[in-house]
C-alpha positions in Angstrom: -15.8 -1.9 19.7 -16.0 -5.7 20.4 -14.3 -8.2 18.7 -17.0 -9.8 17.2 -17.6 -7.1 15.4 -14.0 -6.9 14.0 -13.8 -10.7 12.8 -17.0 -10.4 10.3 -14.2 -10.6 6.8 -11.5 -13.3 8.1 -10.8 -16.9 9.2 -9.9 -17.6 12.1 -10.2 -20.4 14.9 -10.7 -18.9 18.8 -7.9 -20.4 20.6 -9.0 -19.2 23.8 -11.1 -16.3 25.3 -14.1 -14.7 24.3 -15.4 -12.3 20.7 -17.5 -10.3 23.6 -14.2 -8.9 24.1 -13.6 -5.3 24.0 -10.6 -3.7 21.4 -10.0 -0.2 22.2 -7.2 -0.1 19.0 -5.4 -2.6 16.7 -1.4 -2.9 17.2 1.3 -3.9 15.1 4.1 -2.6 17.2 4.6 -3.8 20.3 6.4 -0.5 21.5 2.7 1.2 21.1 0.9 -1.3 23.0 -2.0 0.3 25.1 -4.3 -1.5 27.5 -7.1 -3.2 26.3 -5.4 -3.4 22.7 -5.3 -5.8 20.0 -1.9 -7.0 18.8 -1.5 -8.6 15.4 1.7 -10.8 15.5 3.3 -10.4 12.0 5.8 -12.9 10.4 8.1 -10.3 8.9 11.3 -10.4 6.9 13.3 -9.4 9.9 11.7 -10.6 12.9 9.0 -12.6 13.9 6.2 -10.3 16.3 4.8 -13.6 17.5 8.4 -13.0 20.1 6.7 -10.2 21.5 3.6 -11.7 22.9 4.4 -11.6 26.8 5.6 -8.2 26.6 2.3 -6.9 24.7 0.4 -9.0 27.4 2.0 -7.5 29.7 1.9 -4.2 28.8 -2.2 -4.5 28.6 -3.1 -6.1 25.4 -6.4 -8.0 25.4 -6.3 -9.9 22.6 -3.4 -11.6 20.0 -4.1 -12.6 16.5 -1.3 -15.1 16.1 -0.5 -16.8 13.1 1.5 -20.0 14.3 1.1 -21.1 17.8 2.8 -19.6 20.9 4.5 -21.7 23.5 2.4 -23.9 25.4 4.2 -21.6 29.0 3.9 -18.5 26.6 0.3 -19.3 26.4 -0.7 -20.8 29.8 0.8 -17.6 31.5 -1.9 -15.4 30.0 -5.2 -17.3 30.6 -7.1 -13.9 30.6 -6.1 -13.0 27.2 -8.5 -13.6 23.7 -6.4 -15.2 21.1 -7.1 -15.7 17.3 -5.5 -18.3 15.0 -5.3 -17.4 11.4 -3.3 -18.3 8.3 -2.0 -14.8 7.9 -2.1 -12.2 10.2 -1.0 -9.2 7.9 -4.8 -10.2 5.8 -6.4 -10.5 9.2 -4.7 -6.9 10.0 -6.3 -5.4 6.7 -9.7 -6.3 7.3 -9.5 -5.9 11.0 -8.7 -2.0 10.6 -10.9 -2.2 8.0 -13.8 -2.8 9.9 -12.3 -1.0 13.3 -12.3 2.4 11.1 -15.6 1.6 9.7 -14.4 0.6 6.1 -14.0 4.1 5.0 -12.9 3.3 1.3 -16.1 2.6 0.5 -17.4 6.2 1.3 -15.2 7.6 -1.6 -14.5 6.7 -5.2 -11.2 5.1 -5.0 -8.2 5.5 -7.5 -5.2 2.9 -7.4 -2.0 3.5 -9.3 0.9 1.5 -10.4 3.7 0.9 -12.5 7.4 1.5 -11.9 7.8 5.3 -13.0 5.0 7.5 -13.5 3.0 7.0 -10.4 3.3 9.9 -8.3 3.1 12.1 -11.0 -0.4 10.4 -12.5 -1.7 10.5 -8.9 -1.2 14.3 -8.7 -2.5 14.8 -12.4 -5.4 13.1 -11.2 -5.7 14.7 -7.8 -5.6 18.3 -10.0 -8.3 17.0 -12.7 -10.6 16.1 -10.2 -10.2 19.3 -7.7 -10.8 21.0 -11.0 -14.3 19.2 -11.1 -15.0 20.5 -7.8 -14.4 17.1 -5.9 -12.7 17.0 -2.4 -9.5 15.0 -3.0 -7.6 12.9 -1.1 -3.7 11.8 -2.2 -1.2 9.1 -0.8 1.9 8.3 -1.9 5.6 8.9 -2.0 5.0 12.5 -1.4 3.0 12.2 1.6 -0.9 12.6 2.8 -3.0 15.5 1.6 -6.2 16.5 1.6 -8.0 20.3 2.0 -5.2 22.1 4.0 -3.6 19.4 5.3 -0.1 17.6 3.9 2.0 15.3 6.0 4.8 13.1 5.1 4.5 8.8 5.2 7.4 6.2 5.3 6.0 3.9 2.6 4.4 5.2 -0.5 1.8 2.6 0.7 1.5 2.6 4.2 0.7 -0.5 6.4 -3.2 -1.5 6.8 -3.6 -0.3 9.8 -1.9 3.1 8.7 -3.7 3.0 5.4 -7.2 2.6 6.8 -6.5 5.3 9.7 -5.9 7.7 6.8 -8.7 6.9 4.8 -10.7 7.1 7.7 -8.9 10.7 8.4 -10.1 11.5 4.5 -13.6 10.6 4.7 -14.2 12.7 7.8 -12.7 15.5 6.3 -15.8 15.5 3.5 -13.2 13.5 0.7 -15.2 12.0 -1.8 -12.5 11.0 -3.5 -8.8 9.8 -2.9 -6.4 8.9 -5.3 -3.3 6.8 -4.1 -0.2 5.3 -5.6 -0.4 1.1 -5.0 3.3 -0.3 -4.7 3.9 -4.0 -5.2 4.9 -4.6 -1.9 1.7 -2.9 -0.7 -0.4 -5.2 -2.4 2.0 -8.6 -1.7 2.4 -7.5 1.8 -1.6 -6.5 1.9 -1.4 -3.4 3.2 -4.7 -2.4 0.4 -6.1 -5.8 1.1 -10.2 -4.8 1.6 -9.9 -2.1 -0.7 -11.8 -1.9 -3.6 -11.1 0.3 -6.5 -13.4 2.1 -8.8 -9.9 2.5 -11.0 -6.8 1.0 -11.1 -4.1 2.7 -13.5 -0.9 1.0 -15.0 1.8 3.3 -16.1 4.6 1.2 -16.9 7.3 -1.6 -15.9 10.9 -2.2 -15.3 13.5 -4.3 -13.7 13.0 -2.9 -10.0 12.3 -4.0 -6.3 14.0 -7.5 -7.1 16.4 -8.7 -4.8 16.5 -9.9 -0.5 13.4 -8.8 0.8 11.2 -7.6 -2.1 10.6 -9.5 -5.4 12.7 -12.8 -5.6 12.2 -12.5 -9.8 10.9 -9.3 -12.1 7.6 -11.8 -13.0 6.9 -11.8 -9.5 7.1 -8.1 -9.0 5.1 -8.1 -12.5 2.0 -10.5 -11.4 1.8 -8.6 -8.0 1.5 -5.2 -10.1 -0.9 -7.1 -12.0 -3.0 -8.1 -8.8 -5.1 -4.7 -8.7 -6.6 -5.6 -11.5 -8.3 -8.2 -9.5 -9.4 -5.6 -7.5 -10.8 -3.1 -9.7 -13.8 -2.1 -12.0 -12.1 -0.5 -14.0 -8.7 -0.9 -15.7 -7.1 1.6 -17.1 -3.7 0.5 -19.2 -0.9 1.5 -21.1 -1.3 -0.2 -24.4 2.2 0.5 -25.2 4.1 -1.1 -22.3 5.2 -4.8 -23.3 3.9 -6.2 -19.9 0.5 -5.2 -20.0 -0.7 -8.1 -21.1 1.3 -10.7 -19.1 0.6 -8.2 -16.2 -3.8 -8.5 -16.6 -3.3 -11.8 -16.5 -6.6 -13.3 -14.3 -7.9 -10.0 -14.0 -11.4 -9.2 -13.6 -11.9 -5.8 -14.6 -13.0 -3.8 -17.6 -10.4 -2.4 -19.9 -9.2 1.1 -20.7 -6.4 1.7 -22.4 -4.1 4.7 -24.0 -1.1 5.3 -25.6 1.1 6.6 -28.6 2.2 3.4 -30.6 -0.7 1.5 -30.3 -3.4 2.5 -33.2 -6.4 0.8 -31.2 -5.7 2.7 -27.7 -9.0 4.3 -26.5 -6.8 7.5 -25.7 -4.0 8.0 -27.8 -1.7 10.5 -29.1 0.8 10.9 -32.2 4.8 11.2 -32.1 3.8 14.8 -33.4 4.1 17.2 -30.0 5.3 20.4 -29.3 8.2 21.1 -26.5 7.3 24.0 -24.7 10.4 26.5 -22.6 9.9 29.3 -20.6 11.0 30.7 -17.5 8.6 29.4 -15.2 7.9 26.3 -17.3 8.9 23.5 -19.0 5.7 21.7 -20.9 4.4 19.7 -24.1 1.6 20.5 -26.0 -0.4 17.5 -27.8 -3.7 15.9 -29.6 -5.6 13.3 -28.1 -7.5 11.3 -30.8 -9.6 7.7 -30.4 -12.7 7.7 -27.8 -12.3 11.7 -27.6 -10.5 14.4 -29.7 -8.8 16.9 -27.7 -5.8 19.2 -27.6 -3.8 19.2 -24.5 -1.2 21.3 -22.9 0.9 20.1 -20.1 3.1 22.2 -17.4 5.6 19.0 -17.3 8.0 18.3 -20.2 8.6 15.0 -22.8 7.6 11.9 -23.8 6.6 10.8 -20.3 4.6 13.5 -19.4 2.3 12.5 -22.3 1.5 9.2 -21.2 1.2 10.2 -17.5 -2.1 13.0 -18.9 -3.4 10.2 -21.2 -3.6 7.9 -18.1 -5.0 10.9 -16.6 -7.6 12.0 -19.4 -8.9 8.4 -19.3 -9.6 8.4 -16.1 -11.1 11.5 -16.2 -13.5 10.4 -19.0 -14.1 7.2 -17.2 -15.5 9.3 -14.6 -17.5 11.8 -16.7 -15.2 14.7 -15.7 -15.7 17.9 -18.2 -13.4 19.0 -20.7 -12.5 22.1 -18.7 -11.5 20.3 -15.7 -8.8 18.3 -17.6 -7.4 21.1 -19.3 -7.4 23.2 -16.2 -5.9 20.3 -14.0 -2.9 19.4 -16.7 -2.1 23.1 -17.0 -1.7 23.9 -13.1 -0.2 20.1 -11.3 3.0 20.5 -10.1 4.7 17.8 -8.2 7.3 18.2 -6.1 10.6 17.1 -6.9 9.7 15.7 -10.5 11.2 17.5 -12.9 10.3 20.6 -11.2 11.3 24.4 -11.9 13.4 26.7 -10.0 12.4 29.6 -11.5 15.5 31.8 -10.9 16.9 32.8 -13.8 15.9 33.7 -18.0 19.1 32.6 -19.0 19.1 29.1 -17.9 16.9 26.7 -16.8 17.5 24.7 -13.2 15.5 21.8 -11.7 15.2 19.6 -9.2 14.1 15.9 -9.8 14.2 12.8 -7.7 15.7 10.2 -10.0 18.0 7.8 -8.1 18.4 4.5 -10.6 19.5 4.5 -13.8 16.0 4.0 -15.3 14.7 7.1 -13.9 18.0 9.1 -14.7 18.2 7.7 -18.6 14.6 8.7 -19.2 14.8 12.4 -17.5 18.0 13.4 -19.2 16.6 11.8 -22.7 13.3 13.9 -22.2 15.3 17.1 -21.3 17.6 16.7 -24.4 14.7 16.8 -26.7 14.8 20.7 -25.5 18.3 20.8 -27.3 19.9 22.8 -24.5 23.1 25.2 -24.9 24.6 22.2 -22.3 22.7 19.5 -20.4 24.4 20.0 -16.6 23.3 17.1 -14.5 24.3 17.6 -10.6 24.1 13.8 -8.4 25.4 11.5 -6.3 23.9 8.1 -5.0 22.9 7.2 -1.8 25.2 5.6 0.8 24.7 2.2 1.7 22.9 0.7 -1.3 23.7 -1.0 -4.1 26.6 -0.1 -5.7 25.1 -1.4 -9.3 22.6 1.9 -8.7 26.2 4.4 -9.0 27.6 2.6 -11.9 24.1 3.0 -14.1 23.5 6.4 -12.9 26.9 7.2 -13.9 27.1 5.2 -17.0 24.1 6.9 -18.3 25.0 10.6 -16.9 28.4 10.5 -18.8 26.4 9.6 -22.3 23.7 11.9 -21.7 24.8 15.2 -19.9 27.5 17.5 -21.7 28.7 18.0 -17.7 28.7 16.6 -14.7 28.9 17.6 -11.3 29.5 14.7 -8.8 28.3 15.3 -5.3 26.9 13.5 -1.9 23.2 12.6 -1.9 22.5 10.7 1.4 25.5 9.6 2.5 24.5 7.7 5.3 27.5 5.6 6.7 29.5 6.1 4.0 32.6 8.0 2.6 31.2 10.6 0.1 34.4 9.9 -2.1 34.0 6.3 -2.2 30.6 6.9 -3.6 32.1 9.4 -6.2 34.6 6.6 -6.9 31.9 4.0 -7.8 30.1 6.6 -10.1 33.2 7.2 -12.2 33.5 3.8 -12.6 30.0 4.1 -14.7 30.9 7.0 -16.3 34.6 5.3 -17.7 31.9 2.7 -19.0 29.8 5.0 -20.3 31.8 7.9 -21.9 36.0 7.6 -21.2 36.0 11.4 -22.0 32.8 12.7 -20.3 33.5 16.1 -18.7 32.9 16.4 -14.9 34.0 18.5 -11.7 34.1 16.4 -8.1 32.4 18.8 -5.3 31.5 16.9 -2.4 29.4 19.0 -0.8 26.2 19.2 -2.2 25.3 23.3 -1.2 28.9 23.9 -2.7 27.7 21.7 -5.8 24.6 24.0 -6.2 26.2 27.1 -6.2 29.1 26.1 -8.6 26.6 25.0 -11.0 24.6 28.2 -10.7 27.7 30.1 -10.7 29.4 28.7 -14.3 25.7 28.5 -15.6 25.5 29.6 -19.4 22.6 30.6 -21.8 20.3 28.1 -22.6 22.2 25.6 -20.2 19.4 23.1 -18.5 20.5 22.3 -15.0 19.2 18.8 -13.4 19.8 18.6 -9.8 18.6 14.9 -8.9 18.5 12.1 -6.5 17.1 14.3 -3.9 13.5 15.8 -5.0 11.0 17.1 -2.6 13.3 15.5 0.2 14.4 18.3 2.9 17.1 16.9 4.6 21.0 15.8 4.2 21.7 12.5 5.7 25.5 12.3 7.1 26.3 9.7 9.5 22.9 8.8 10.2 22.3 12.3 11.2 19.4 14.3 9.1 19.9 18.0 8.7 17.2 20.2 7.3 18.5 20.5 3.3 15.7 21.7 1.1 17.1 22.2 -2.5 14.9 24.6 -3.8 14.8 27.0 -0.9 18.4 26.7 -0.9 18.9 27.4 -4.9 15.9 30.7 -4.3 18.3 32.3 -1.8 21.6 31.9 -3.8 20.5 33.1 -6.8 19.0 36.4 -4.5 22.0 36.8 -3.0 24.3 36.9 -6.6 21.1 39.2 -8.0 20.6 36.3 -10.7 17.9 37.7 -13.5 
């Protein structure tokens, strides 16, 4: 493709060369460069890839897109290379990639979901409802990329812009008419979703998170970037009960639809009277929706947060004109791997997996499960190595307060000793409840076996921290570790029913 066909949506200065230069592909990783490629020089938090300009030219790069001037001697050594200068190469890469892949987002109904918690579950619910209505759906997020008969993992919740556009092209070529994706604040701030226009943007909730070096400088900045989604969508579906909704919507350009439980004027609302459902194969909730629509709903996921996620989904479905039958079918069948995921191995007790790996998510999960009045609420957890100790203190404090029994074990220890991580967790536990009952079992597989062997009738056992992950990281070495399969295998071996 000629360069002149890629640059129509960006502002630039042609430093040298020609817009008639042929571009074979676009690269932002110098290690992947091939002859004829266009390399985007990005100023990152760790490295400035302008440093690799000479390297990629040596590998055959035909075009460079730069954000600041290169040394004169470097430019002089590459007279055959076309060089464009632009104010923001991250934004430029997004627009170049969109053009290179033929603007695939424009071929689908795009639905973006943002918020601190609930993004993954809400996208799965929306996908299930769309599919029940006969749509062919692609999904992008924490659990990877899904489209009919395909799934693969991702490194980031919201992929880098080039990768996102490549994925969107893949979905459109596979016949998807809709795409539901998680939109992280980092994804917006780093222009990964630049050039994507959403039919509907969804806001779930907001809590302090992703604040620190390499992320956001403050909670207000974090909130502001979340809010940018509502300047690039046609309809905003937002949580009327969240105190951050009003400031988050400042400067929005979309039509707003609201949902909630406490807000009396919400377009889609549920009351506080709801029924908790528990069987061997399901933890769920049933509730009534009023406001713009009246309907009784059952969701096969537990607790108050599932009601909020379902309300957001219902609002999206109604804005898209989907039938009630599809809403009921989708909400009753939606399953999210690693998010309050039941492993139905026994009628005597309930065991579930959840990705909760910080204080807020753990507290929300524990409070949700306590509402089902288990004989005991048992939690199996550790914390990741080479990560903030504050997370360990927070999770320890919450579990000591809300669980009846804790089984302390490893998570992904990386390059730390599990014993040191557990010691930090115990500091938090002592603050939350000095009399909390617990046991330390450093090996996570042994901890799972212990939990099953010592389960009592009516117990709920929450195995948290890893969720959908299929590996265990020790000293930087990842080995297979899929908790669902390991639990099922052990239960079968023990003859548990």
